[in-house]
Backbone as a chain_set.jsonl record, in Angstrom:
{"seq": "MVTATGMNTELGKIANLLQEKEAMTPLQIRMTQFGKNLSYIIVLICIILFVTGVLRGEDPFKVLLLSISLAVAAIPEALPALITIALSRGASD", "coords": {"N": [[95.266, 59.406, 86.253], [97.67, 61.083, 84.5], [97.526, 63.971, 82.615], [98.834, 66.26, 81.854], [101.821, 68.182, 82.482], [103.835, 70.409, 84.49], [103.938, 73.646, 83.15], [101.779, 73.201, 81.552], [99.625, 72.337, 82.972], [96.582, 73.166, 84.791], [97.196, 74.813, 86.976], [99.679, 75.674, 86.113], [98.928, 77.188, 83.892], [97.582, 79.253, 85.155], [99.713, 80.361, 86.592], [101.227, 81.248, 84.451], [99.562, 83.262, 83.461], [99.759, 85.065, 85.554], [102.348, 85.927, 85.292], [102.451, 87.511, 83.067], [102.955, 90.756, 81.752], [101.13, 93.526, 82.772], [99.199, 95.952, 80.995], [99.823, 99.454, 81.059], [97.76, 101.895, 82.617], [96.047, 104.841, 81.364], [96.263, 106.852, 83.326], [98.495, 105.996, 84.82], [100.468, 106.228, 82.872], [100.446, 108.999, 82.403], [101.157, 109.9, 84.965], [103.753, 108.868, 85.167], [105.035, 110.256, 83.086], [104.696, 112.887, 84.038], [106.2, 112.75, 86.402], [108.772, 112.317, 85.327], [109.148, 114.708, 83.857], [109.028, 116.551, 85.967], [111.28, 115.759, 87.404], [113.317, 116.408, 85.581], [113.077, 119.209, 85.549], [113.713, 119.779, 88.218], [116.377, 118.906, 88.334], [117.522, 120.694, 86.511], [117.126, 123.154, 87.854], [118.752, 122.689, 90.086], [121.268, 122.493, 88.893], [121.523, 125.092, 87.88], [121.508, 126.478, 90.31], [123.892, 125.476, 91.457], [125.873, 126.345, 89.615], [125.513, 129.128, 89.77], [126.154, 129.568, 92.469], [128.876, 128.805, 92.521], [129.947, 130.685, 90.735], [129.554, 132.968, 92.222], [131.505, 132.747, 94.058], [131.317, 131.009, 96.189], [132.002, 128.178, 98.33], [132.635, 125.336, 96.474], [132.032, 122.686, 97.306], [130.191, 122.992, 99.408], [128.11, 124.247, 98.032], [127.48, 122.247, 96.252], [126.526, 120.268, 98.014], [124.278, 121.646, 98.947], [122.798, 121.828, 96.564], [122.307, 119.105, 96.016], [120.839, 118.441, 98.28], [118.582, 120.029, 97.872], [117.581, 118.805, 95.553], [116.888, 116.262, 96.508], [114.962, 116.918, 98.418], [113.006, 118.116, 96.86], [111.819, 116.231, 95.232], [108.796, 114.686, 94.905], [107.758, 112.288, 97.019], [105.347, 111.332, 97.802], [103.633, 111.588, 95.687], [101.981, 109.701, 94.137], [100.127, 109.007, 96.161], [98.945, 111.484, 96.712], [97.691, 112.031, 94.271], [95.869, 109.933, 94.201], [94.249, 110.589, 96.394], [93.218, 113.048, 95.511], [91.773, 112.195, 93.26], [89.868, 110.52, 94.461], [88.484, 112.316, 96.065], [87.422, 113.943, 94.099], [85.719, 112.14, 92.868], [83.853, 111.709, 94.829], [82.468, 114.063, 95.11]], "CA": [[95.925, 59.518, 84.987], [98.289, 62.393, 84.286], [97.323, 64.43, 81.236], [99.738, 67.378, 81.572], [102.781, 68.473, 83.547], [104.489, 71.719, 84.469], [103.163, 74.82, 82.764], [100.616, 72.779, 80.775], [98.529, 72.05, 83.888], [95.741, 74.335, 85.076], [97.985, 75.704, 87.831], [100.706, 76.268, 85.264], [98.3, 78.231, 83.079], [97.343, 80.391, 86.055], [101.021, 80.973, 86.848], [101.614, 81.951, 83.228], [98.773, 84.486, 83.411], [100.282, 85.988, 86.562], [103.653, 86.426, 84.874], [102.311, 88.461, 81.965], [103.009, 92.159, 82.152], [99.876, 94.227, 82.532], [99.323, 97.228, 80.292], [99.686, 100.616, 81.937], [96.562, 102.696, 82.408], [96.382, 106.221, 80.965], [96.687, 107.603, 84.502], [99.868, 105.607, 85.131], [101.335, 106.802, 81.835], [100.548, 110.441, 82.653], [101.923, 110.091, 86.195], [105.149, 108.599, 84.844], [105.523, 111.39, 82.293], [104.767, 114.041, 84.923], [107.343, 112.539, 87.281], [109.994, 112.539, 84.554], [109.265, 116.144, 83.587], [109.341, 117.206, 87.232], [112.679, 115.437, 87.717], [114.169, 117.222, 84.705], [113.02, 120.593, 86.022], [114.455, 119.844, 89.477], [117.809, 118.808, 88.023], [117.909, 121.957, 85.88], [117.21, 124.165, 88.914], [119.925, 122.381, 90.91], [122.465, 122.867, 88.115], [121.584, 126.562, 87.882], [121.91, 126.864, 91.662], [125.296, 125.139, 91.639], [126.695, 127.244, 88.794], [125.401, 130.467, 90.345], [126.929, 129.586, 93.713], [130.309, 128.775, 92.216], [130.299, 131.968, 90.129], [129.555, 133.979, 93.291], [132.688, 132.55, 94.879], [131.041, 130.138, 97.323], [132.729, 126.911, 98.361], [131.93, 124.406, 95.57], [131.531, 121.517, 98.027], [128.98, 123.378, 100.129], [127.063, 124.508, 97.047], [127.084, 120.933, 95.741], [125.681, 119.666, 99.042], [123.013, 122.369, 98.927], [122.076, 121.428, 95.355], [121.844, 117.724, 96.189], [119.775, 118.482, 99.288], [117.392, 120.575, 97.213], [117.05, 117.79, 94.642], [116.252, 115.2, 97.298], [113.771, 117.456, 99.082], [112.004, 118.575, 95.902], [111.167, 115.108, 94.565], [107.626, 114.323, 95.723], [107.637, 110.847, 97.239], [103.941, 111.001, 98.034], [102.843, 112.002, 94.526], [100.87, 108.778, 93.85], [99.105, 109.108, 97.206], [98.224, 112.742, 96.518], [96.816, 111.893, 93.103], [94.771, 109.052, 94.604], [93.349, 111.364, 97.254], [92.523, 114.026, 94.671], [90.795, 111.491, 92.437], [88.773, 110.035, 95.304], [87.676, 113.476, 96.454], [86.683, 114.368, 92.917], [84.652, 111.174, 92.588], [82.82, 111.762, 95.85], [81.722, 115.337, 95.024]], "C": [[96.431, 60.958, 84.831], [98.1, 62.774, 82.832], [98.247, 65.573, 80.857], [100.667, 67.58, 82.759], [103.3, 69.889, 83.391], [103.539, 72.846, 84.114], [101.928, 74.458, 81.931], [99.439, 72.393, 81.665], [97.706, 73.309, 84.109], [96.478, 75.325, 85.98], [99.099, 76.376, 87.041], [100.159, 77.372, 84.388], [98.016, 79.472, 83.909], [98.653, 81.109, 86.349], [101.496, 81.758, 85.638], [100.85, 83.265, 83.097], [99.293, 85.527, 84.405], [101.611, 86.603, 86.143], [103.576, 87.432, 83.748], [102.307, 89.881, 82.491], [101.697, 92.841, 81.787], [100.138, 95.551, 81.832], [99.111, 98.369, 81.288], [98.408, 101.372, 81.587], [96.967, 104.099, 81.952], [96.849, 107.073, 82.144], [98.131, 107.273, 84.87], [100.85, 106.201, 84.124], [101.536, 108.296, 82.087], [101.34, 110.734, 83.925], [103.414, 109.875, 85.951], [105.755, 109.76, 84.074], [105.666, 112.638, 83.157], [105.967, 113.932, 85.861], [108.667, 112.778, 86.575], [110.207, 114.029, 84.286], [109.641, 116.916, 84.847], [110.79, 116.96, 87.627], [113.638, 116.266, 86.865], [114.215, 118.675, 85.169], [113.832, 120.755, 87.306], [115.949, 119.789, 89.221], [118.305, 120.102, 87.39], [118.061, 123.067, 86.922], [118.447, 123.935, 89.779], [121.225, 122.743, 90.184], [122.626, 124.378, 88.094], [122.035, 127.067, 89.246], [123.391, 126.61, 91.895], [126.199, 126.112, 90.871], [126.677, 128.658, 89.361], [126.217, 130.577, 91.626], [128.421, 129.602, 93.477], [130.753, 130.099, 91.619], [130.33, 133.096, 91.156], [130.74, 133.821, 94.224], [132.456, 131.696, 96.113], [131.89, 128.87, 97.223], [131.981, 125.888, 97.503], [131.354, 123.187, 96.286], [130.233, 121.837, 98.759], [127.821, 123.633, 99.162], [126.569, 123.193, 96.444], [126.168, 120.227, 96.734], [124.31, 120.338, 99.084], [122.168, 121.949, 97.721], [121.513, 120.01, 95.483], [120.708, 117.674, 97.204], [118.482, 119.008, 98.692], [116.756, 119.543, 96.295], [116.313, 116.695, 95.406], [114.95, 115.702, 97.924], [112.656, 117.795, 98.089], [111.265, 117.428, 95.213], [110.005, 114.635, 95.435], [107.468, 112.81, 95.846], [106.182, 110.43, 97.361], [103.052, 111.39, 96.855], [101.728, 111.008, 94.19], [99.757, 108.849, 94.891], [98.29, 110.386, 97.041], [97.26, 112.667, 95.339], [95.624, 111.003, 93.437], [93.758, 109.798, 95.464], [92.552, 112.374, 96.431], [91.453, 113.365, 93.806], [89.6, 111.005, 93.259], [87.884, 111.189, 95.769], [86.843, 113.971, 95.287], [85.533, 113.434, 92.611], [83.537, 111.276, 93.606], [81.994, 113.042, 95.785], [80.631, 115.294, 93.999]], "O": [[95.681, 61.916, 85.015], [98.456, 62.02, 81.926], [98.437, 65.842, 79.671], [100.351, 67.203, 83.888], [103.221, 70.489, 82.319], [102.468, 72.982, 84.706], [101.112, 75.332, 81.637], [98.348, 72.144, 81.152], [98.088, 74.393, 83.667], [96.395, 76.536, 85.774], [99.418, 77.539, 87.289], [100.829, 78.379, 84.159], [98.183, 80.598, 83.44], [98.695, 82.34, 86.354], [102.104, 82.818, 85.784], [101.417, 84.272, 82.673], [99.269, 86.726, 84.127], [101.959, 87.692, 86.6], [104.548, 88.144, 83.495], [101.731, 90.171, 83.54], [101.218, 92.748, 80.657], [101.168, 96.19, 82.05], [98.326, 98.257, 82.229], [98.027, 101.475, 80.421], [98.117, 104.498, 82.139], [97.728, 107.92, 81.987], [98.907, 108.171, 85.197], [101.943, 106.628, 84.496], [102.655, 108.802, 81.997], [102.107, 111.696, 83.971], [104.244, 110.618, 86.474], [106.865, 110.197, 84.376], [106.646, 113.371, 83.027], [106.671, 114.916, 86.086], [109.583, 113.37, 87.147], [111.309, 114.547, 84.466], [110.471, 117.824, 84.802], [111.456, 117.863, 88.133], [114.647, 116.766, 87.363], [115.279, 119.295, 85.177], [114.552, 121.74, 87.471], [116.71, 120.544, 89.825], [119.403, 120.559, 87.706], [119.022, 123.835, 86.873], [119.118, 124.893, 90.163], [122.167, 123.241, 90.8], [123.731, 124.892, 88.269], [122.854, 127.982, 89.331], [124.075, 127.453, 92.476], [127.17, 126.633, 91.42], [127.717, 129.314, 89.424], [126.899, 131.579, 91.841], [129.154, 130.325, 94.15], [131.828, 130.594, 91.958], [131.054, 134.075, 90.979], [130.962, 134.666, 95.091], [133.308, 131.657, 97.001], [132.422, 128.544, 96.163], [130.815, 125.599, 97.771], [130.287, 122.703, 95.907], [129.288, 121.049, 98.733], [126.68, 123.272, 99.45], [125.381, 123.043, 96.16], [125.151, 119.653, 96.345], [123.293, 119.662, 99.24], [120.962, 121.739, 97.848], [120.372, 119.755, 95.1], [119.73, 116.952, 97.013], [117.405, 118.486, 98.979], [115.533, 119.414, 96.257], [115.239, 116.257, 94.994], [113.953, 114.981, 97.951], [111.48, 117.761, 98.451], [110.185, 117.641, 94.662], [110.212, 114.229, 96.579], [107.089, 112.138, 94.888], [105.833, 109.291, 97.053], [101.837, 111.508, 97.015], [100.598, 111.445, 93.971], [98.578, 108.761, 94.547], [97.072, 110.369, 97.214], [96.145, 113.183, 95.407], [94.501, 111.277, 93.013], [92.55, 109.651, 95.279], [91.349, 112.534, 96.635], [90.36, 113.906, 93.639], [88.458, 111.072, 92.804], [86.665, 111.042, 95.853], [85.693, 114.373, 95.462], [84.482, 113.874, 92.145], [82.388, 110.965, 93.293], [80.908, 113.091, 96.362], [79.921, 116.282, 93.812]]}, "num_chains": 1, "name": "protein.A"}
């Protein structure tokens, strides 16, 4: 005897639970905010570098490439891994 179909079944209820968005932890919120602030600082430094280079009479294209390269290199891709390592070391001490 069928008592429910689709999302009203037990499997449907489990699927519905999996689709709900989980709340962010305080650490995730702080990491997100830190990443945004760091990005703003990097962009500001790159703009200052670009303007300074152009005012000095350098080739604007080369200074633009230098600024973009600095922005790409300065963004820490391994930031979550570094924070995880720091937290695990702190917990083990």
